[in-house]
C-alpha positions as CSV (number, residue, x, y, z in Angstrom):
1,M,1.2,13.7,18.5
2,E,-0.7,13.8,15.2
3,P,-4.2,14.9,15.5
4,T,-6.6,12.3,14.1
5,A,-8.5,13.1,11.1
6,S,-11.7,13.3,13.0
7,F,-10.2,15.7,15.0
8,S,-8.7,17.6,12.0
9,A,-12.3,17.6,10.4
10,T,-14.0,18.8,13.7
11,L,-11.3,21.7,14.1
12,S,-11.8,23.1,11.0
13,M,-15.7,22.8,11.1
14,T,-14.8,24.7,14.5
15,R,-13.1,27.4,12.5
16,R,-15.6,27.9,9.8
17,A,-18.2,28.1,12.5
18,W,-16.1,30.7,14.2
19,L,-15.5,32.9,10.9
20,G,-18.9,32.3,10.1
21,L,-20.0,33.9,13.3
22,A,-17.5,36.5,13.3
23,L,-18.8,37.4,9.7
24,A,-22.3,37.8,11.0
25,V,-21.3,39.9,14.1
26,A,-19.2,42.5,11.7
27,A,-22.3,42.4,9.7
28,L,-24.7,43.2,12.5
29,P,-24.2,47.2,12.9
30,C,-24.8,47.7,8.9
31,L,-27.9,45.7,9.0
32,A,-29.4,47.3,12.2
33,F,-28.6,50.7,10.9
34,A,-30.3,49.7,7.8
35,G,-33.9,48.9,9.9
36,E,-33.5,52.1,11.7
37,A,-31.9,54.2,8.8
38,M,-33.8,57.3,8.0
39,P,-36.3,57.9,10.8
40,S,-37.3,61.1,9.2
41,W,-39.2,59.2,6.3
42,N,-42.3,57.8,6.4
43,D,-42.2,53.7,5.2
44,G,-43.3,54.2,1.7
45,A,-42.2,53.4,-1.9
46,S,-39.4,55.8,-2.0
47,K,-37.9,54.8,1.5
48,T,-38.3,51.3,0.2
49,R,-36.4,51.8,-2.8
50,I,-33.4,53.6,-1.4
51,V,-33.0,51.0,1.1
52,R,-33.3,48.0,-1.6
53,F,-30.9,49.7,-3.7
54,V,-28.1,50.2,-0.7
55,E,-28.4,46.5,0.6
56,D,-28.3,45.2,-3.2
57,V,-25.0,47.2,-4.3
58,T,-23.5,46.6,-0.7
59,N,-24.3,42.6,-1.1
60,P,-21.5,40.8,-1.7
61,A,-23.7,37.8,-3.0
62,S,-25.9,40.1,-4.9
63,R,-24.8,40.2,-9.1
64,N,-25.4,43.9,-8.4
65,F,-22.6,44.0,-5.8
66,V,-20.7,47.4,-6.2
67,P,-17.0,47.6,-4.8
68,P,-17.2,50.4,-2.1
69,A,-14.3,52.7,-4.1
70,E,-17.5,52.8,-7.1
71,R,-20.1,53.9,-4.2
72,I,-20.3,57.4,-5.7
73,A,-23.4,59.6,-4.7
74,V,-23.9,63.3,-5.8
75,F,-26.5,65.4,-4.3
76,D,-27.5,68.8,-5.6
77,N,-27.1,71.5,-2.4
78,D,-30.2,74.1,-3.3
79,G,-33.7,72.8,-3.0
80,T,-32.0,69.1,-2.5
81,L,-30.6,69.5,1.0
82,W,-31.8,72.9,2.1
83,T,-34.4,75.4,1.2
84,E,-33.8,77.5,-2.1
85,Q,-36.9,79.6,-1.5
86,P,-38.0,82.6,-2.0
87,M,-34.5,82.8,-3.3
88,Y,-31.2,81.0,-3.4
89,F,-29.3,81.3,-0.4
90,Q,-25.7,82.8,-1.8
91,L,-27.9,85.1,-3.8
92,A,-29.1,86.5,-0.4
93,F,-25.7,86.7,0.7
94,V,-25.0,88.7,-2.4
95,F,-27.6,90.9,-2.2
96,D,-26.0,91.6,1.6
97,R,-22.8,92.0,0.7
98,V,-23.5,94.6,-2.3
99,K,-25.3,96.5,0.4
100,A,-22.5,96.0,2.8
101,L,-19.6,97.3,0.2
102,A,-21.8,99.8,-0.8
103,P,-20.4,102.8,0.9
104,Q,-16.8,101.9,-0.8
105,H,-18.4,102.0,-4.2
106,P,-20.6,105.1,-4.8
107,E,-21.1,104.5,-8.2
108,W,-23.2,101.6,-7.4
109,K,-26.1,104.2,-6.5
110,T,-26.5,105.0,-10.2
111,T,-25.3,101.7,-11.7
112,E,-27.7,98.5,-12.7
113,P,-27.8,95.9,-11.2
114,F,-26.4,97.5,-8.2
115,K,-29.0,100.2,-7.8
116,S,-31.7,98.0,-7.9
117,V,-30.0,95.8,-5.2
118,L,-29.5,98.9,-3.0
119,E,-33.2,99.7,-3.8
120,G,-34.9,96.5,-3.1
121,N,-36.1,96.4,-6.5
122,M,-36.0,92.6,-7.6
123,A,-37.8,93.3,-10.8
124,G,-34.7,95.5,-11.8
125,V,-32.3,92.8,-10.6
126,A,-34.1,90.6,-12.8
127,A,-34.5,92.6,-15.5
128,S,-30.5,92.9,-15.8
129,G,-30.5,88.7,-16.5
130,D,-27.5,86.8,-16.3
131,H,-25.4,89.1,-17.2
132,G,-26.1,91.5,-14.4
133,L,-25.9,88.2,-11.9
134,L,-22.9,87.9,-13.1
135,A,-21.8,91.2,-12.4
136,L,-22.9,90.8,-8.5
137,V,-21.2,87.6,-7.9
138,G,-17.6,89.0,-9.4
139,A,-18.3,92.4,-7.5
140,T,-19.0,90.4,-4.1
141,H,-16.9,87.2,-4.7
142,G,-13.6,88.6,-6.1
143,N,-10.5,90.1,-4.9
144,T,-10.3,88.2,-1.7
145,T,-8.3,85.0,-0.6
146,P,-10.3,81.6,0.2
147,E,-9.3,82.3,3.7
148,E,-10.9,85.8,3.6
149,F,-14.0,84.9,1.6
150,S,-14.6,82.3,4.4
151,K,-14.5,84.2,7.0
152,I,-17.1,86.9,5.0
153,V,-19.5,84.1,4.5
154,S,-19.1,82.6,8.1
155,D,-19.9,85.9,9.6
156,W,-22.7,86.2,7.4
157,L,-24.0,82.6,7.9
158,A,-24.0,83.6,11.6
159,T,-26.2,86.4,11.2
160,A,-28.5,86.5,8.4
161,R,-32.0,85.0,9.4
162,H,-34.7,83.7,6.5
163,P,-37.4,86.3,5.7
164,R,-40.2,83.5,6.2
165,F,-38.5,81.2,9.3
166,N,-36.4,83.6,10.8
167,Q,-33.7,80.8,11.3
168,P,-30.0,81.2,10.2
169,Y,-29.8,79.3,6.8
170,T,-27.7,76.5,8.2
171,E,-30.7,75.4,10.5
172,L,-33.1,75.1,6.9
173,T,-31.4,71.9,6.2
174,F,-33.7,69.0,5.3
175,A,-33.1,66.6,7.8
176,P,-34.3,63.8,6.0
177,M,-31.7,64.3,3.4
178,K,-28.9,64.7,6.3
179,E,-30.0,61.3,7.4
180,L,-29.9,59.4,3.7
181,L,-26.2,61.4,3.6
182,A,-25.2,59.4,6.7
183,Y,-26.9,56.4,5.8
184,L,-25.0,56.2,2.5
185,R,-21.6,56.7,4.3
186,A,-22.2,54.1,6.7
187,N,-22.7,51.7,4.1
188,G,-19.6,52.7,2.5
189,F,-20.3,55.3,-0.4
190,K,-18.5,58.5,-0.8
191,T,-21.0,61.4,-0.7
192,F,-20.4,64.3,-3.1
193,I,-22.4,68.0,-3.5
194,V,-22.3,68.9,-6.6
195,S,-24.2,72.3,-7.2
196,G,-24.9,75.5,-9.3
197,G,-24.0,77.1,-5.6
198,G,-20.3,78.6,-5.2
199,I,-17.9,76.2,-4.7
200,E,-16.1,78.3,-1.6
201,F,-19.7,79.4,-0.6
202,M,-20.5,75.8,0.2
203,R,-17.2,74.3,1.5
204,V,-17.6,77.0,4.4
205,F,-20.4,74.7,6.1
206,S,-20.4,71.5,4.0
207,E,-18.7,69.5,6.4
208,R,-20.5,70.8,9.4
209,V,-23.9,70.7,8.3
210,Y,-23.6,67.7,5.9
211,G,-20.9,65.6,6.9
212,V,-19.1,66.3,3.4
213,P,-15.6,67.5,3.7
214,P,-14.8,70.3,1.6
215,E,-12.7,68.3,-1.0
216,Q,-16.0,66.5,-1.9
217,V,-18.0,69.7,-3.1
218,V,-18.3,70.7,-6.7
219,G,-19.8,73.6,-7.4
220,S,-19.4,76.8,-9.6
221,Y,-16.1,79.0,-9.3
222,V,-14.4,82.0,-10.3
223,K,-11.1,82.3,-11.9
224,M,-8.1,82.1,-9.4
225,K,-4.5,83.1,-9.3
226,Y,-1.2,82.9,-7.4
227,E,0.5,86.0,-6.0
228,V,2.6,86.9,-3.0
229,R,1.7,89.3,-0.7
230,D,3.4,90.9,1.7
231,G,6.0,88.0,1.3
232,K,3.4,85.8,1.8
233,P,2.3,83.2,-0.5
234,V,-1.6,83.6,-1.3
235,V,-4.6,82.3,-4.0
236,V,-6.5,85.1,-5.0
237,R,-10.3,85.0,-6.3
238,S,-10.8,87.0,-9.3
239,P,-14.0,88.8,-10.2
240,E,-14.4,86.7,-13.4
241,I,-16.6,83.5,-13.2
242,D,-14.5,80.5,-14.5
243,F,-17.2,77.7,-14.4
244,I,-20.9,77.5,-13.9
245,D,-21.7,73.8,-12.5
246,D,-25.3,73.8,-13.8
247,K,-27.1,71.8,-16.1
248,G,-25.1,70.2,-18.5
249,G,-22.0,71.5,-16.3
250,K,-22.6,69.0,-13.5
251,P,-21.5,66.3,-15.5
252,V,-18.2,68.1,-16.6
253,G,-18.1,69.1,-13.1
254,I,-18.2,65.2,-11.8
255,D,-15.8,64.2,-14.4
256,R,-13.2,66.6,-13.7
257,F,-13.4,66.7,-10.1
258,I,-14.6,63.2,-8.7
259,G,-13.2,61.0,-12.0
260,R,-16.2,58.5,-11.5
261,R,-19.4,58.3,-12.8
262,P,-22.0,58.3,-9.7
263,I,-24.4,55.5,-9.3
264,L,-26.7,57.4,-7.3
265,A,-27.8,61.0,-7.9
266,F,-30.3,63.4,-6.0
267,G,-31.5,66.6,-7.5
268,N,-34.6,68.5,-7.1
269,S,-35.0,70.8,-10.1
270,D,-34.4,70.7,-14.1
271,G,-31.0,72.4,-13.3
272,D,-29.9,68.7,-12.5
273,F,-31.7,66.8,-15.2
274,E,-28.4,66.1,-16.8
275,M,-26.6,65.1,-13.7
276,L,-29.3,62.5,-13.4
277,E,-29.3,61.5,-16.7
278,Y,-25.3,60.9,-16.6
279,T,-25.8,59.1,-13.4
280,T,-28.3,56.6,-14.4
281,S,-27.5,56.2,-17.9
282,G,-24.0,54.0,-16.9
283,P,-24.0,50.3,-16.7
284,G,-24.9,48.6,-13.6
285,P,-27.2,49.3,-11.0
286,R,-28.0,52.8,-10.7
287,L,-30.5,55.2,-8.6
288,G,-31.8,58.9,-9.6
289,L,-34.2,60.6,-7.2
290,I,-35.6,63.6,-7.4
291,V,-37.2,66.0,-4.4
292,H,-40.9,67.5,-5.0
293,H,-41.4,70.3,-3.3
294,D,-45.3,69.9,-2.6
295,D,-45.4,71.2,1.0
296,A,-46.6,74.5,1.1
297,E,-47.1,74.1,5.0
298,R,-44.1,73.0,6.1
299,E,-41.6,74.2,3.7
300,Y,-42.9,75.6,0.0
301,A,-45.0,74.0,-2.6
302,Y,-43.3,74.3,-6.5
303,D,-42.2,72.8,-9.4
304,R,-43.4,74.1,-12.9
305,K,-42.7,77.6,-13.9
306,S,-41.1,78.9,-10.8
307,P,-38.5,81.5,-11.0
308,V,-36.9,79.5,-8.4
309,G,-36.1,75.8,-9.1
310,A,-38.2,75.0,-11.8
311,L,-39.1,71.7,-12.5
312,E,-41.0,70.5,-15.6
313,R,-38.8,68.3,-17.8
314,G,-37.6,66.3,-14.7
315,L,-41.1,65.8,-13.4
316,D,-42.5,64.6,-17.2
317,E,-39.4,62.2,-17.9
318,A,-39.0,60.9,-14.5
319,P,-41.3,57.9,-14.5
320,K,-39.8,57.2,-18.4
321,R,-36.3,57.1,-16.7
322,G,-37.1,55.1,-13.6
323,W,-36.4,58.1,-11.5
324,A,-38.1,58.3,-8.0
325,V,-39.6,61.4,-7.4
326,V,-40.0,61.9,-3.8
327,S,-42.8,63.6,-2.1
328,M,-42.0,66.1,0.4
329,K,-45.3,66.1,2.1
330,D,-45.9,62.1,1.7
331,D,-42.4,60.6,2.3
332,W,-41.0,63.1,4.9
333,R,-42.5,62.7,8.8
334,K,-40.4,66.3,9.1
335,V,-38.8,68.5,7.6
336,Y,-36.2,70.2,9.4
337,D,-34.7,69.4,12.5
């Protein structure tokens, strides 16, 4: 029997209704998550701006809709995802590693900057400048395979403690930022870490701590070479620095490793300025954000002239460039889990 015209029209309307209901139900988890997103953030301008941006670029009806493949978000690590005072955590690792290796290198007792490290003379270490720091990194990071280095870092993270909080360094990650990472991923973003820290160092904990897999970590790295050791093919890390992923190096690292210009970038210091500038100067919807460390009670308060994580140019130019400055004190209900 052929269906009547009215029956066909009713069937078509019913199908459209069911389709609309299915689409609405499919959207519910995302909408519910948006309503509960980032509970460690206070309701205010910063959280509102983030949520509105995400809702805008993920709404197919919006003129600012961004396809999932292009939803790239990049985050600095030191000072943005975890604490960086009183010194970068990887630098603390370097110092501890020098002390552990010192028995094998008696010459370090009279050679700077190793001598200053062994004596606890931070002024002497600082006086050695970038050249001295690179020497320390090369001596403590080179001549190992990635697997060997990963084991060294893992063992250190399991025992090292922050001098003020007496907690493992991986416990000093910012709860609001981890919630933001999860919120972005729940809305179709791919999240990357783009940091001046060592790429192999961060890859040890990035997935466990932040949910960011190793292949989505961009950082500084040493030169590497291929060898066959005892019949086994391995990659060996050299003591020589190959690439520094800081300042102008960050856009270079993004292009080299990611291959797309991000639409969202989050940093905390002038070392992130070029990454924010590169991200927000592209076409279409863009969002740049800066964590402002202004909470001495729960974490630290610093910006201009700080020897670690100095924020001056970014603080001055953020209003002109439309970047959001997130106050740790006012925008975050809590800092750590």
